[in-house]
Each structure stands twice: as structure tokens, then as C-alpha cells.
MIKE-864020 format. One line per field, with one value per residue (C-alpha): residue in one letter; x, y, z. Coordinates in steps of 0.2 Angstrom, whole numbers, plus 2048, in hexadecimal, padded with zeros to 3 digits. Layout:
N
residuo = c(A/...)
px = c(X/...)
py = c(Y/...)
pz = c(Z/...)
//
This chain:
167
residuo = c(X/X/X/X/X/X/X/X/X/X/X/X/X/X/X/X/X/X/X/X/X/X/X/X/X/X/X/X/X/X/X/X/X/X/X/X/X/X/X/X/X/X/X/X/X/X/X/X/X/X/X/X/X/X/X/X/X/X/X/X/X/X/X/X/X/X/X/X/X/X/X/X/X/X/X/X/X/X/X/X/X/X/X/X/X/X/X/X/X/X/X/X/X/X/X/X/X/X/X/X/X/X/X/X/X/X/X/X/X/X/X/X/X/X/X/X/X/X/X/X/X/X/X/X/X/X/X/X/X/X/X/X/X/X/X/X/X/X/X/X/X/X/X/X/X/X/X/X/X/X/X/X/X/X/X/X/X/X/X/X/X/X/X/X/X/X/X)
px = c(800/809/804/806/810/80D/7FB/7FE/7F3/7ED/7F0/7F8/7F6/804/803/7F8/807/80F/804/80C/81E/819/812/821/82D/824/823/836/839/82D/834/845/83F/838/848/852/845/848/85B/859/84F/85C/86B/863/85D/86E/877/86A/864/852/848/838/83E/847/837/82C/837/838/826/821/82C/825/813/816/81E/810/803/80B/80C/7F9/7F4/7FF/7F2/7E6/7F3/7FA/7E8/7E5/7F7/7F4/7E4/7ED/7FE/7FE/809/806/811/80B/810/81D/81E/81D/811/812/804/808/802/7F1/7F1/7FD/7FB/809/808/819/81A/82B/82D/837/844/848/84C/85F/85E/852/857/84E/850/84C/84F/84D/83A/836/840/836/826/82D/82B/837/837/83B/845/844/853/853/85E/853/853/84C/839/834/826/825/823/81E/81F/831/82C/821/82F/83B/82D/82B/83E/83F/830/837/848/841/836/845/84F/841/83E/851/853/844/84E)
py = c(800/80F/81F/831/838/84A/849/851/850/83E/831/821/80F/803/7F4/7E6/7DA/7E3/7DA/7C9/7D1/7D7/7C5/7BC/7C8/7C5/7B2/7B1/7BA/7AF/79F/7A6/7A9/797/790/799/793/781/783/78B/77D/770/77A/77E/76C/765/771/76D/77E/77A/782/78C/79D/795/78C/79C/7A7/79A/796/7A8/7AC/79D/7A1/7B4/7AF/7A3/7B0/7BD/7B0/7AD/7BF/7C6/7C4/7CF/7DB/7DD/7E0/7EF/7F5/7F6/7FF/80D/80E/81C/82A/83A/845/857/867/86B/85B/848/841/82F/826/816/80A/802/802/810/81C/828/836/83C/84C/850/861/860/86D/861/852/84E/83F/832/820/80F/7FF/7ED/7DE/7CC/7CC/7DC/7D7/7C6/7D0/7DE/7EB/7F9/804/816/81E/831/837/847/84E/845/834/829/828/819/816/803/7FC/802/7FB/7FD/80A/813/814/81B/828/82D/82F/83A/845/847/84B/858/860/860/869/876/879/87B/888/892/895)
pz = c(800/7FA/803/7FE/80C/806/80E/81E/82D/82B/839/831/836/836/82A/831/830/83F/84B/845/848/859/85D/856/85F/870/86D/86A/87A/884/87D/882/894/894/88E/89C/8A9/8A3/8A4/8B5/8BB/8B5/8BC/8CD/8CF/8CB/8D7/8E5/8E6/8E1/8EF/8F2/8EB/8DC/8D8/8DB/8CF/8C1/8C2/8C2/8B3/8A9/8AD/8A8/898/894/898/88D/87F/881/882/875/867/870/876/864/85E/86A/868/855/857/860/858/84A/844/83B/831/834/82D/83B/845/845/852/857/861/86A/878/87C/88F/892/883/87E/871/86B/861/859/851/841/847/855/84A/849/83D/837/834/82F/837/831/83C/837/83C/833/824/823/822/816/824/82A/839/839/847/84A/854/85F/86C/879/871/863/85F/854/847/84A/839/827/816/810/802/80E/81B/80E/80A/81C/81E/80E/814/825/81F/813/821/82C/81F/81C/82F/833/824/82C/83C)
//
């Protein structure tokens, strides 16, 4: 879906495939925690340190990982419904979160540089994230189609150049 990034003032959704990326990323983390729990059980039992507190910590970590894995499709759906961005005339606005919502407004004259990032999961789904760097830190648009990401970077770069010339 090629979008005309010259249309200002429109909230833009992330591609629907980002829900699968979020789910797989969370699943990989949860499986890693479960594997660490299994290794911890074997090592602690072998060393004879398998007591109440060790059991409590390992079981709690395992239960939280399984719970996260089960709830991730629901969480991803709500997260997707809220996450949006807008390229305005003088700023970029990024809205994130489903439980704790956050709106970040970045004036173009505060942008230091813009970069794209594409890890293995994003690459597998032909998506790319855009990071907008300011003196305070980096702000991320989680995932866009590759062509759209390049268009967003081009438009932000052009706006930054224009805004900084006006100073």
C-alpha cells in the first residue's frame, strides 16, 4: 500500500502484519525465559539448591511467560488499534500504548537525524522501522512497508531542512 506522504494531518496506521511481528518477538522472548527456567531447574537440582524460594522464582517466571504468550494476541490487537503516527506541517506525532498511552510530538527543528532499522523479523515480513533522533533520545515508528518507510524518511528530512533554514 503506497501512501502519499505529502498529505499532512492524517493519522496513519501501521501495516496489519506488525501484529504478527509483535507476537513472534514476544514468543521468542517467552520461549527463551522458559528455556532458562528449565536449565535453572536442572542446575539447581544438581547442586542441591532446589528449595522453596528457588521453586517459587522459577515457577513464577514460567507462569508469567506462559501467560504473556497466551495473552499476546489480544494485547497486540489493542496495541495495533492505538499505535499511529502523523506527519504534520511542523512536527511528527507518534501515538503508542494500549494500557498506558503515550503521545510524542517531535518538532522538525528538534530532529537531529532519522534512520531506518530492519531486524530479521521485520525483514521476514517486508517491514522497516523508522527512528527519529533528537537531543533527548530516539522515537520509533514501529513498522512500515519498506517503500513507505523510505518515503517517511525523505519527507521528514525535507521538513527538517526547511524548518532549520527558517531559524
